[in-house]
N, C-alpha and C positions, 0 to 999 in steps of 0.2 A: 587640800587635795592636790593642787598643782605641785606643791613641794614634794609630796609623796610620789606623784607621777614622774617628776623629774629625777628623783632619786632612783626609782625603779628602772627608768630608762638607762641611767648611768650604770647601775649594777648589772643590768641585762647586757649592756655593751661589754663590760669587763668579764663577766662570768658565763655568757650564753653557751660557750663550748662545753661547759660542765653539766648542762641540762640535757634531758632526753629530747627527742624530736617533738614529741607531743607537748612537753613543757615549753620548748622554744616557740612552737606554733601558737599555743594559747597566749603566751606572754606577748608575743609579737602582735598578734591580732588585737589583744586587749589594750596594751600600752602604746604601741607604735601606730597601729591603724585605727585606733579608737572604736573598735567593735564593742557592742554590748555583750553581756553574758549570754543573752538570748540568741543573738546573732551567731556567736561562736557555737553554742549548743546546737543550733539548727544546722550549721555547716558540718559538724561532726556527728550529728544524729545521736546526741547524748543529752542528758538533762542539764538544765541551767545550774542545778546544785552541783553536779559533777564538775562542770567548768569552774564554778566558784571555788570548790574545794581544791581543785588542781592549782588554780592561780594562787590561792592563799598558801598552800604548801610550798609552791615554787618561790613566792615572795620570802617566806621564812628561810628557805634554803639559800637564796641570794644574800639575805642578811647574815646568815651564818658564815657563808664564804667570806663576806666582807669583814666580819669580826675576826676571822683567822688570817686572812691574806692582806687586808687593808689597802687594796689597790685603789679604790675610790678616794680614800682619805689621803693617800700619797699623791694622787693626781691633783686633788684640790690644793694641797700644800705646795706642790711644785708650780701650779698655775699662779698661786698667790705670790710665791717668791719670784717667778719670772716677771710678773707685773711690777713688783717692787723694784727689781733689778733694772727694768726698762727706764725707770725714772732717773737712774744714776749713770747711764752709759752714753757714749758718743754714738754717732750715726753708724760707725763701723761695728760697734758693739751691738747695736740694734739689729743689724743684719745677721750677726751670729745668733742672737737670741731668736730671731724669726726662723732661722734654720733649725734650731733646737726644737721649737714649737712644732714644726712640720713633721718631726720624727714621731710625735705622739699620734 
């Protein structure tokens, strides 16, 4: 479950601007603020099932965006390569790599 939560948080970070306000709100409350489905339902005065359905549809949308745009996959690969590069460079090179990392 933690792996799924972490993945959804990353996908949300990359693609949240493609979601509706309600989708962003539900996903933020559920994944970032750790609200339960019942708490979100109470907050929005809707059924727990409505919240669940919205979150499941939004998760599927985020996965579809990722399958097409691959932003998360590219991020993971660039992070892996930067980590590998750090082991091969001098102090001056490390400074440049750290500057590159701050751009993300």
